[in-house]
C-alpha positions as CSV (number, residue, x, y, z in Angstrom):
1,M,66.9,106.6,121.5
2,Y,64.4,109.2,120.4
3,I,61.6,109.5,117.8
4,E,60.5,112.8,116.1
5,I,57.4,113.6,114.2
6,D,57.7,115.5,111.0
7,S,54.3,117.3,111.1
8,A,52.5,119.7,113.3
9,V,49.6,117.3,114.1
10,E,48.8,116.4,117.7
11,V,48.8,112.8,118.5
12,F,49.1,110.6,121.7
13,A,51.3,107.5,121.3
14,Y,52.8,104.6,123.2
15,L,56.4,103.9,122.2
16,T,58.4,100.7,122.3
17,F,62.1,101.0,121.4
18,S,64.2,98.0,120.4
19,V,67.8,96.9,119.8
20,Y,68.4,93.7,117.9
21,N,70.8,91.1,119.5
22,K,72.1,88.8,116.7
23,K,73.7,86.5,119.2
24,L,70.4,85.7,120.8
25,N,68.3,86.4,117.7
26,K,66.0,88.5,119.9
27,Y,65.1,92.2,120.4
28,F,65.9,94.0,123.7
29,C,62.9,96.3,124.2
30,I,62.0,99.2,126.4
31,Q,58.2,100.0,126.4
32,D,56.8,103.3,127.4
33,T,53.7,102.5,129.5
34,E,52.6,106.1,130.1
35,G,52.2,107.3,126.5
36,K,53.4,110.7,125.1
37,W,51.8,113.7,123.4
38,F,53.4,114.7,120.2
39,N,52.6,118.2,119.0
40,A,54.1,121.3,117.4
41,L,55.8,122.3,120.7
42,K,57.0,118.8,121.6
43,K,58.0,116.8,118.6
44,V,60.6,114.5,120.2
45,W,60.1,111.8,122.8
46,G,62.3,108.8,123.7
47,V,64.5,107.2,126.3
48,S,67.8,108.6,127.5
49,Q,69.3,105.3,128.6
50,M,68.7,102.2,126.4
51,L,71.8,100.1,127.1
52,P,75.1,100.7,128.9
53,V,77.6,101.8,126.3
54,E,80.2,99.1,127.4
55,I,77.6,96.3,126.9
56,F,76.4,97.7,123.5
57,N,79.9,98.3,122.1
58,D,81.3,94.8,123.0
59,P,80.7,92.6,120.0
60,I,80.6,89.5,122.2
61,N,77.2,90.6,123.5
62,G,75.7,90.5,120.1
63,Y,74.4,94.1,119.6
64,I,77.3,94.9,117.2
65,F,77.7,92.3,114.4
66,E,79.2,91.7,111.0
67,G,81.9,94.2,111.6
68,D,80.1,97.4,112.6
69,Q,76.4,96.8,112.0
70,C,73.6,97.3,114.5
71,E,69.9,97.5,114.3
72,F,67.4,99.8,116.1
73,G,63.7,99.9,115.9
74,V,60.6,101.6,117.3
75,D,57.0,100.5,117.4
76,V,54.4,103.4,117.6
77,M,50.9,102.7,118.8
78,L,48.5,105.6,118.4
79,D,45.7,106.3,120.8
80,T,43.8,109.0,119.1
81,A,42.0,109.9,115.8
82,I,44.5,111.6,113.5
83,T,44.5,113.3,110.1
84,Q,47.3,113.6,107.5
85,W,49.3,111.0,109.3
86,E,50.5,107.5,108.6
87,V,48.4,104.8,110.3
88,V,50.4,101.7,111.0
89,S,48.5,98.5,111.8
90,F,50.7,95.6,113.0
91,N,49.3,92.1,112.5
92,K,50.6,90.1,115.4
93,T,48.9,86.9,114.3
94,Y,51.1,83.8,114.3
95,F,52.2,83.1,110.7
96,P,53.0,79.5,109.7
97,K,56.3,78.9,107.9
98,V,56.1,78.7,104.1
99,S,58.4,76.4,102.2
100,C,59.1,76.9,98.5
101,T,60.9,74.4,96.3
102,F,62.9,75.2,93.2
103,N,63.5,72.4,90.7
104,H,66.5,71.8,88.4
105,V,68.6,74.3,90.2
106,L,71.7,73.1,88.4
107,M,70.5,75.5,85.7
108,L,70.5,78.4,88.1
109,K,73.5,80.0,86.4
110,D,71.2,80.9,83.5
111,H,67.9,81.5,85.1
112,I,65.9,83.5,87.6
113,Y,63.6,81.3,89.6
114,T,60.3,82.6,90.9
115,S,58.3,80.5,93.4
116,D,54.6,79.9,93.3
117,R,52.5,82.6,95.0
118,F,51.7,82.2,98.7
119,S,49.5,84.2,101.0
120,V,50.6,85.7,104.3
121,G,49.1,88.7,106.2
122,G,46.4,89.3,103.6
123,K,48.9,89.7,100.8
124,T,50.4,87.4,98.2
125,W,54.1,86.9,97.9
126,V,56.8,85.2,95.9
127,L,60.4,84.3,96.5
128,K,63.0,84.9,93.8
129,V,66.3,83.0,93.5
130,Y,69.1,84.0,91.1
131,P,72.9,84.2,90.8
132,T,75.0,87.2,91.3
133,S,76.7,88.7,88.2
134,D,79.9,86.8,88.8
135,V,77.9,83.5,89.4
136,K,79.7,83.0,92.7
137,W,76.8,83.7,95.0
138,V,73.1,83.0,95.1
139,S,70.6,85.9,95.8
140,I,67.3,85.3,97.5
141,F,64.6,88.0,97.8
142,L,61.0,88.2,99.0
143,H,58.6,90.2,96.8
144,L,55.0,91.0,96.7
145,S,53.5,89.0,93.9
146,Y,52.9,90.6,90.5
147,Y,49.2,90.6,91.1
148,E,49.4,92.8,94.2
149,R,48.8,96.4,93.5
150,L,49.5,98.8,96.4
151,L,48.1,102.3,96.6
152,V,50.4,105.3,96.1
153,D,50.4,106.0,99.9
154,E,50.4,102.4,101.0
155,R,53.3,100.5,102.4
156,I,53.7,97.0,103.9
157,Y,56.2,96.4,106.7
158,T,57.6,92.9,107.1
159,R,60.0,91.3,109.5
160,G,61.1,87.7,109.6
161,H,63.6,85.1,108.4
162,L,64.6,83.5,105.1
163,R,66.1,80.0,105.4
164,V,67.8,77.7,102.9
165,L,67.0,74.2,104.1
166,N,69.6,71.5,104.2
167,P,68.1,68.3,102.9
168,R,69.9,66.4,105.6
169,G,67.9,68.2,108.2
170,S,70.6,70.3,109.9
171,N,72.9,73.3,109.3
172,H,70.2,75.4,107.6
173,I,71.3,78.9,106.5
174,T,69.1,81.6,108.1
175,E,69.1,85.3,107.4
176,K,66.9,88.0,108.9
177,F,64.9,90.4,106.8
178,I,63.3,93.7,107.7
179,C,61.7,95.7,104.9
180,W,59.1,98.3,103.8
181,H,57.4,97.2,100.6
182,D,55.9,99.9,98.4
183,E,54.5,100.2,94.9
184,S,58.1,99.9,93.5
185,N,58.1,96.3,94.8
186,S,61.9,96.2,95.0
187,G,61.7,93.4,97.5
188,C,64.0,92.4,100.4
189,G,66.5,89.7,101.0
190,H,70.3,89.1,100.6
191,H,72.4,89.4,97.5
192,K,75.0,86.9,98.9
193,F,72.8,84.5,100.7
194,V,74.8,81.3,100.0
195,S,77.8,80.7,97.8
196,M,77.2,78.8,94.6
197,A,79.7,76.2,95.5
198,E,78.1,75.6,98.9
199,L,74.6,75.5,97.4
200,L,75.5,72.9,94.7
201,G,77.6,70.8,97.2
202,T,75.4,70.8,100.2
203,Y,71.9,72.3,99.8
204,L,70.4,70.4,96.9
205,D,68.6,67.0,97.4
206,Q,69.2,64.0,95.1
207,E,66.8,65.5,92.5
208,N,68.7,68.8,92.5
209,T,65.8,70.6,94.2
210,L,66.4,73.6,96.5
211,S,64.1,74.3,99.4
212,V,63.8,77.8,100.8
213,E,61.6,78.7,103.8
214,V,60.2,82.1,104.8
215,E,59.0,82.8,108.3
216,F,57.1,86.1,108.9
217,E,57.2,87.6,112.4
218,V,55.4,90.8,111.6
219,V,53.3,92.0,108.7
220,S,51.8,95.6,108.8
221,S,49.7,97.8,106.6
222,T,50.4,101.5,106.4
223,T,48.2,104.1,104.8
224,C,47.8,107.9,105.0
225,P,44.2,108.9,105.7
226,P,42.7,111.6,103.5
């Protein structure tokens, strides 16, 4: 795995490369402890051996999932003052889980539900729940709240899990999200989070209330210095 800068600036950075293992719900990481200089003559750095091919390609190991999907990532920690470059600040604070309830969900076929606003990582967020166009599935997405206004060059990186809670206390449905949020506020989530039949049959309590939980692992702020 390698990372390349797209500018002629000179910067010293520490790199951590990761591969997601869905089976273990963890990231396999290789961290560069020495740091690397990126400049006009050397724009690319990385690791030549991340995982053995036979381990990565075997779906039973969890790195290939849902047919042919896989997920790679890299965290970049800068160790110098820079100009005309994105500065990414990762907030590694522990974030408590947030639970949102949606009432009268039997009316979901005709409505888009928006949760109350909640604050995580210095920003306010909402969850939106709505049916797909064929009303066979339920979509769940995380958005910045309407009152959040990002700058033109500002982006927010989030990673975590969305979870539909079973009122009986087990067999919750969990999906991972990774997203960059910008001024378009298109949100992140899953269009086919749970089938409408399963939702109505299993995941509503006696008062037809749906509970959705969001758990943030990382929230970052990204800006471009003038």
